[in-house]
C-alpha positions as CSV (number, residue, x, y, z in Angstrom):
1,X,27.5,21.5,-20.4
2,X,24.6,23.8,-19.9
3,X,23.3,24.3,-16.3
4,X,20.1,22.4,-16.0
5,X,18.8,25.2,-13.6
6,X,18.6,28.6,-15.3
7,X,17.5,31.5,-13.2
8,X,15.6,34.0,-15.3
9,X,14.3,37.3,-14.5
10,X,13.0,38.6,-11.1
11,X,10.6,41.4,-11.5
12,X,8.3,43.6,-9.5
13,X,4.6,43.8,-10.7
14,X,2.5,46.0,-8.5
15,X,2.5,44.4,-5.0
16,X,4.0,41.1,-6.3
17,X,7.5,39.8,-7.0
18,X,7.8,37.4,-9.8
19,X,10.7,34.9,-10.3
20,X,11.3,32.8,-13.3
21,X,13.4,29.7,-13.7
22,X,14.0,27.4,-16.7
23,X,14.7,23.7,-15.8
24,X,16.1,21.2,-18.2
25,X,15.3,17.8,-16.7
26,X,16.8,14.5,-18.1
27,X,13.5,12.6,-18.2
28,X,10.5,12.6,-20.4
29,X,7.3,14.5,-19.4
30,X,5.6,11.4,-18.2
31,X,8.3,10.9,-15.6
32,X,8.5,14.6,-14.6
33,X,4.8,15.2,-14.2
34,X,4.3,13.0,-11.1
35,X,7.3,14.6,-9.3
36,X,5.7,18.1,-9.8
37,X,2.0,17.1,-9.6
38,X,1.5,14.5,-6.9
39,X,1.8,14.4,-3.1
40,X,4.5,11.7,-3.2
41,X,6.5,13.6,-5.9
42,X,6.3,17.0,-4.1
43,X,7.4,15.3,-0.8
44,X,10.7,14.2,-2.5
45,X,12.0,17.7,-3.2
46,X,9.6,20.5,-2.0
47,X,7.5,19.5,1.0
48,X,5.1,16.9,2.2
49,X,1.7,17.7,0.6
50,X,-1.4,16.8,2.6
51,X,-4.1,17.2,1.5
52,X,-3.4,17.0,-2.3
53,X,-6.5,16.8,-4.6
54,X,-5.1,16.5,-8.2
55,X,-7.7,18.6,-10.1
56,X,-8.5,22.2,-10.8
57,X,-9.8,23.7,-7.6
58,X,-8.5,20.9,-5.5
59,X,-7.0,21.5,-2.0
60,X,-3.3,21.5,-1.5
61,X,-1.5,21.8,1.8
62,X,2.3,22.0,2.1
63,X,4.1,21.3,5.3
64,X,7.0,23.7,4.9
65,X,9.9,24.1,7.5
66,X,8.5,27.4,8.7
67,X,4.9,26.0,9.1
68,X,2.0,24.6,7.1
69,X,0.5,26.5,4.1
70,X,-2.9,25.7,2.7
71,X,-4.1,26.5,-0.8
72,X,-5.7,25.4,-4.0
73,X,-4.7,24.0,-7.4
74,X,-5.4,27.0,-9.6
75,X,-4.3,25.6,-13.0
76,X,-4.3,21.9,-14.0
77,X,-3.6,20.4,-17.4
78,X,-2.2,16.9,-17.0
79,X,1.4,16.6,-18.2
80,X,1.4,20.3,-19.2
81,X,0.6,22.7,-16.3
82,X,0.4,22.5,-12.6
83,X,-0.2,25.7,-10.6
84,X,-0.6,26.0,-6.8
85,X,-1.8,29.1,-5.0
86,X,-0.9,28.9,-1.3
87,X,-1.9,31.4,1.4
88,X,1.1,33.4,2.5
89,X,3.4,31.8,-0.1
90,X,1.9,33.0,-3.4
91,X,1.5,31.2,-6.6
92,X,3.9,28.6,-8.1
93,X,3.4,27.4,-11.7
94,X,5.1,24.6,-13.6
95,X,4.7,24.5,-17.4
96,X,6.1,21.4,-18.9
97,X,7.3,21.1,-22.5
98,X,8.9,18.1,-24.2
99,X,12.7,18.8,-24.5
100,X,14.5,18.9,-27.8
101,X,15.8,16.3,-28.5
102,X,15.1,14.5,-25.2
103,X,14.1,15.3,-21.6
104,X,11.7,17.9,-20.4
105,X,11.8,21.7,-20.1
106,X,10.0,23.2,-17.2
107,X,9.2,26.9,-17.2
108,X,8.7,27.7,-13.5
109,X,7.2,30.9,-12.1
110,X,6.8,32.0,-8.5
111,X,4.7,35.1,-7.7
112,X,4.4,36.3,-4.1
113,X,4.4,39.4,-1.9
114,X,7.9,38.5,-0.7
115,X,10.9,40.1,-2.3
116,X,13.3,37.4,-1.2
117,X,13.9,34.1,-3.0
118,X,12.8,31.3,-0.7
119,X,15.6,29.0,-1.9
120,X,14.3,27.8,-5.2
121,X,17.8,26.8,-6.6
122,X,18.4,24.4,-3.6
123,X,15.0,22.9,-4.0
124,X,15.5,22.4,-7.8
125,X,18.8,20.7,-7.1
126,X,16.9,18.3,-4.8
127,X,14.4,17.9,-7.6
128,X,17.2,17.0,-10.1
129,X,18.6,14.6,-7.6
130,X,15.3,12.8,-7.2
131,X,15.6,11.4,-10.7
132,X,18.9,9.7,-10.1
133,X,21.4,9.1,-13.0
134,X,20.1,9.8,-16.5
135,X,18.4,7.1,-18.6
């Protein structure tokens, strides 16, 4: 069986470090979107999100273990792209695609000034667990 969490490249672009992951989730896009693009969904696997204004330019605040982080929604295309740019944490982007033949493929990118991975694999394992057993 293929690992549902595929770590891609980690590259250095100027002052930024960019990490890529490919996630294969066992649910359709309409089930995955709310887990990546709502306050309730993000709280299940990433961090409590308050405020969360689901629109381009909307405010987003994450209560992370090492302190709060405030930012904006910098890309928003319902059921396709959610991108959050958060002060001190960088930019995280989720690009959703219908899986073949089922499920959802998520192309994830994290761009920040930090060269260390902040624990994305563990977070994505929690994300997978938030869906429970497959359909």
